[in-house]
C-alpha positions, 0 to 999 in steps of 0.5 A: 022825228027826222026831217033830214032824210034826203040829206043823208045821201048828199055827202056821198054824192058830193064826194063822188062828184068831187072825185070824178071831177078831180079824175077828169081834170087830172086826166086832161093834163096827161091826155093833152100832154101825151097827145101833144108829144105824139102829134109833134114827135120830131119836135119832142124828140129834138128836145129830148135829144138836146137833153142828152136822152138816149134814142130821142124818138123812141123815148118821145114815143114812150113818154107820149104813150105813157101820158096818153094811155095813163090819162085815158086809164085815169079818165075811165077808171081802169086800174086807177091806183096802179096807173096813179102810182106809175104817173106819180113816179113818171112825173117826179122823174120828168121833173128831175130830168126835163124840167130843171129850170128852177132859176 
């Protein structure tokens, strides 16, 4: 006799909950960052200009939109694999261009 019938689906439920929580937490990072850039576009553009990036206002807008829309896509589960790759490449590029203060 089996007494663990209710436990059979428990592993799948825990995995789904963990994936959802991870997706929400990851999305929040990009949503807050993108929203911050877009609501303070002149400050972001000034920073990007100080880095020597071309067309700082346009670049700030594009970067903010990538973060905001990418975060939304991850949050709602829209094309998550593609968006995850885009955000991964974006994150590496950002690290190499704008976050170089390792010392």
